[in-house]
Structure formats: structure tokens, C-alpha cells
C-alpha positions in Angstrom: 91.5 47.9 -21.4 88.4 46.7 -23.9 85.4 48.9 -24.3 82.4 47.7 -22.3 79.0 47.5 -24.3 75.6 47.0 -22.9 73.1 45.9 -25.6 69.2 45.6 -25.1 66.8 43.3 -27.2 69.6 40.5 -28.0 67.6 37.7 -28.0 66.9 37.8 -32.2 67.4 40.3 -34.9 70.0 43.4 -35.0 70.3 42.6 -30.9 71.8 39.4 -31.7 73.8 40.2 -34.8 75.6 43.3 -32.8 76.1 41.3 -29.6 78.4 38.7 -32.2 79.9 41.4 -34.2 80.6 44.0 -30.8 82.4 40.9 -29.7 84.4 40.0 -32.9 85.5 43.2 -32.8 86.8 43.1 -29.2 84.1 45.0 -27.3 83.2 42.9 -24.2 79.4 42.4 -24.7 77.0 42.3 -21.9 73.5 41.1 -23.8 70.2 41.8 -22.4 67.2 40.7 -23.4 63.8 40.1 -20.7 63.1 36.4 -21.5 66.1 34.6 -20.7 64.8 31.2 -22.4 65.1 32.6 -25.6 69.0 32.9 -25.4 69.6 30.1 -27.1 70.5 31.4 -30.7 72.9 34.5 -29.1 74.6 31.3 -26.8 74.6 28.9 -30.0 76.6 31.5 -32.1 78.6 32.7 -29.2 79.7 28.9 -28.7 80.4 27.6 -32.6 82.7 31.5 -32.8 84.5 31.3 -30.0 83.2 34.1 -28.3 83.2 35.7 -24.7 79.3 37.1 -24.2 77.8 37.7 -21.2 74.0 37.4 -21.7 72.0 39.0 -18.7 68.4 39.4 -17.8 67.0 42.6 -18.8 63.4 44.2 -19.1 63.6 47.6 -20.7 59.9 48.0 -18.7 61.2 46.7 -15.3 63.4 49.5 -13.6 64.6 47.1 -10.9 65.9 44.5 -13.2 67.9 47.6 -15.1 69.3 48.9 -12.4 70.5 45.0 -11.6 72.1 44.8 -14.4 73.8 48.0 -14.6 75.4 47.1 -10.9 76.5 44.0 -11.8 78.2 45.6 -15.1 79.7 48.1 -13.5 80.9 45.6 -10.1 82.4 43.5 -13.0 84.2 46.3 -15.2 84.0 49.8 -13.6 82.5 51.2 -16.4 80.3 51.4 -19.7 81.5 52.4 -22.2 78.3 52.2 -24.6 74.8 51.7 -24.1 73.1 50.3 -27.6 69.2 50.8 -27.0 67.8 48.4 -29.4 64.7 46.6 -27.9 61.6 47.7 -29.3 58.0 46.2 -30.3 56.0 47.8 -33.8 52.6 48.1 -33.3 49.9 48.9 -36.2 46.6 49.9 -35.2 44.4 52.9 -35.9 43.8 55.6 -33.1 40.4 54.6 -32.7 40.8 50.9 -32.6 44.2 51.3 -30.1 43.1 51.0 -26.3 44.2 53.0 -23.8 46.9 50.3 -22.5 48.2 49.0 -25.9 49.2 53.2 -26.1 50.8 52.9 -22.6 53.0 49.7 -23.8 53.9 50.9 -27.2 55.4 53.7 -25.6 56.8 52.1 -22.9 58.9 49.5 -24.2 59.5 52.1 -27.2 60.5 55.4 -25.6 60.6 54.8 -21.6 62.7 51.7 -21.7 65.5 53.9 -23.7 64.7 56.8 -20.9 65.2 54.3 -18.3 68.5 52.5 -19.5 70.3 55.5 -20.5 68.9 57.2 -16.7 70.5 54.1 -15.5 74.3 54.4 -17.3 74.3 57.7 -17.4 75.6 58.4 -14.0 78.7 56.4 -14.3 79.4 57.9 -17.9 78.6 61.7 -16.8 81.7 60.7 -13.6 84.0 59.2 -16.2 83.3 62.0 -18.8 83.2 59.2 -21.9 80.7 56.8 -23.4 78.6 56.9 -25.9 74.5 56.0 -26.1 73.6 54.6 -29.1 69.7 54.7 -29.7 68.1 52.4 -32.3 65.4 54.2 -33.3 64.0 54.1 -37.6 62.6 56.2 -40.4 59.7 56.2 -38.2 61.2 58.5 -35.8 61.3 61.2 -38.8 58.5 60.6 -40.6 54.9 59.6 -39.7 53.4 56.2 -41.3 50.2 55.1 -42.0 48.7 53.0 -39.1 51.7 53.5 -37.2 51.0 57.0 -35.3 51.7 54.9 -32.0 54.7 53.7 -33.1 56.1 56.7 -34.7 55.1 59.0 -31.9 57.2 56.4 -29.7 60.4 56.9 -32.2 59.5 60.6 -32.4 59.7 61.0 -28.8 63.1 59.1 -28.7 64.7 61.5 -31.2 63.5 64.4 -29.6 65.2 63.1 -26.2 68.2 61.9 -27.7 68.8 65.3 -29.6 68.2 67.1 -26.4 71.1 65.2 -24.5 73.7 65.5 -27.3 72.6 69.4 -26.9 74.3 69.8 -23.4 75.1 66.5 -21.9 77.5 65.8 -24.6 79.5 69.1 -25.2 79.7 69.4 -21.3 80.5 66.5 -20.2 82.2 64.0 -23.1 78.7 61.8 -23.2 78.4 61.1 -27.1 74.8 60.9 -28.1 73.6 58.6 -31.7 70.5 58.0 -33.4 70.6 55.0 -35.9 67.5 54.8 -38.0 66.8 51.7 -40.3 63.9 51.2 -43.0 63.1 47.9 -42.6 65.2 45.0 -41.2 64.1 41.6 -42.8 63.8 39.6 -39.4 61.8 38.5 -36.2 60.7 42.5 -35.7 59.6 43.1 -39.5 57.2 39.6 -39.6 56.2 40.1 -36.2 53.7 43.2 -37.4 51.0 41.0 -38.8 51.1 38.2 -36.3 50.6 41.8 -33.8 47.6 42.7 -35.6 46.0 39.5 -35.3 47.1 39.3 -31.2 44.9 42.5 -31.1 41.9 42.0 -32.4 42.6 41.3 -35.7 41.5 43.4 -38.9 37.8 45.2 -37.9 35.6 45.2 -40.2 34.4 48.8 -40.7 35.8 52.2 -42.5 39.2 51.6 -41.9 40.1 48.0 -43.5 40.4 48.7 -46.8 42.7 50.8 -46.5 44.3 48.7 -44.3 44.3 46.2 -47.0 45.5 48.3 -49.0 48.9 49.1 -46.8 49.5 45.7 -46.0 49.4 44.6 -49.7 51.7 47.1 -50.4 54.0 46.7 -47.7 53.9 43.2 -48.9 55.0 44.3 -52.1 57.5 46.4 -50.7 58.9 43.5 -49.1 60.2 42.3 -52.7 61.5 45.8 -53.5 65.4 45.9 -54.0 66.8 47.5 -51.0 64.3 48.4 -48.7 64.6 45.9 -46.3 67.9 45.3 -45.0 69.8 42.3 -42.9 69.8 42.3 -39.6 73.7 42.3 -39.8 74.0 44.8 -42.7 72.1 46.8 -39.7 74.7 46.3 -37.1 77.5 46.7 -39.2 76.1 50.4 -39.2 75.7 50.8 -35.6 78.9 49.4 -35.1 80.9 51.9 -37.2 79.2 54.5 -35.1 80.5 52.6 -32.1 83.9 52.8 -33.4 83.4 56.8 -34.5 85.4 59.3 -32.3 83.3 61.5 -33.9 79.9 59.7 -34.3 76.5 61.0 -36.0 73.7 62.4 -33.6 71.7 60.7 -36.5 72.0 58.3 -39.4 70.6 56.5 -41.5 71.5 52.8 -42.4 70.3 52.3 -46.4 70.2 54.5 -49.1 66.3 53.7 -49.4 66.3 54.6 -46.2 67.9 57.7 -46.9 65.3 58.6 -49.8 62.5 57.8 -48.1 63.7 60.4 -45.3 65.2 63.3 -47.5 63.4 65.4 -47.2 63.7 65.7 -43.4 67.4 65.3 -43.5 69.1 66.8 -46.4 69.8 69.9 -45.2 71.4 68.3 -41.9 71.8 64.6 -42.5 74.1 63.9 -39.8 72.4 66.3 -37.4 75.9 68.2 -36.2 74.3 71.8 -37.4 71.4 71.6 -35.6 73.4 70.2 -32.4 75.5 73.1 -32.9 72.9 75.7 -33.4 70.9 74.7 -30.2 74.3 74.8 -28.1 75.3 78.3 -29.2 71.9 79.5 -29.1 70.7 78.1 -25.8 73.7 77.8 -23.8 
């Protein structure tokens, strides 16, 4: 029987690539997105490649839509083997400039969305004593970066949440947890950040402006540097390797650039196994 995969955020970028690649490798894929009017790209690729991909509505900010989707998959398949929490959104704004509602939104999409989806599938995985939750974070979940404090805070939260689950749910109930940490992805996600700045008031004329302009200028230069930005397909290949691994890492970077960028935080325990084992032995 084919493994069943549920993936969030599949209308574009990494999620779309991953849905296609997992289907090609024999997974029964349930690809989800908040807005089904954006399903055309995935539907076209599925048709072109003769792939059987189910596309369902799921909004990671709406618990009712999550529960409805998970229950439909369980009713059809009786199980969910792999959940890939991929949906997320970038956010570039200083602490002084961001409104409380914007901060709530960033944390809700990038962190609480992961919690809601994991909470929905975990009872079924625990009962089956099997399953794998893969959370797509970022090197921003390991290293804080200028003007990204709220995005990084959300990704740091996902890292801590996943590490904690891996420390006791995995060894006790056989449900695996992994973090996939890209550097940069050349997709709509990356290009949306500048649009997001403009869409939330643009650049404010104050003391932060020259620092922000320097950051954006350097970011545009970095976009052409070798090794920083990967394609969605390249990152999807790493996620797929993790999904197919019988003893998957707790965390993995997706490129040499990402590995080097986070090396001061990850050098001693690059895959997270040592920390996982130490916590289990120390606290349980």
C-alpha cells in the first residue's frame, strides 16, 4: 500500500515541486492550499505528468479547515504516513515598525499553522505507532537576521516545538519528526518579501532606512551569488530524501551555503541526533 502524504502550501514553489516529486515516487499525495483558485499550476503539472494528486482546501490559520481535510484523508486512506508542514510567509519589518496585528499574523502562519496541522494528524500517527512529521523551517530558525526578527522568531519556535516532540513522542510512539532548513529558495516566496514591504506601508523615512536599504541592496547582490538560492526542485529533493529515510535526521540543511551559514550553531550536532538522545536520557 502506498504511503500517504499530506502537504501544506502547494500552490507554488517548494510545496508544488514536492507534491509532484512525491507523487512520482509513489506516494499518495494530498496537496493542500488555502485558495483553491490557485491550483491551476499544480493541476497542469499533474495532468502533464499523468500523476494522481488530490488537491484539497486547507488554511493553516483555520482549524476547522484543517480538521475537515485531515478527516477526509483518514476516511479515504485510513492513515497519514507523512505530514509536510510547508506553508509559510516571509516578513521584513523592524520591531518598532511592525503592528501587533502583523506580528500576530507572522507567528500564526509560520508557527501556529504548524502546531494546528501537527495536532490534527498526531492522534492517528500515535495510534498507528508510525508516521513522520516534516517541518520546513529555514536557516532563519537557527540564526537571527536583520529585519527578520519576527519571521526568525516564528521559525525558532517551530525548531523548539519539533525538537521537543522528537525528544519523547518519537522514542515512545514511533512517530518521527524532522526539520528541513533551506537557505534561500528562488520562488514566489523569495520575491514576495519586497512586495510585502510595499504592501504594509513601504520604507519608513527614519533612522532605520539606510540600514534597511543596505540590507536590501546586499540581498539583491546575494541573489546572484553562487550557491545561496536553490530551486524549489532542489529543496524538494532534500525533503524527499528525509521522507524516504527510515532513520531520518532531526534537522538537515539543504545546501552547502546553508550549512556554512549555520555552522556555528550546528557543527557539534549537525543532524540533531546527539541532542535528541541527550534530552531523552537526561529527562526521561
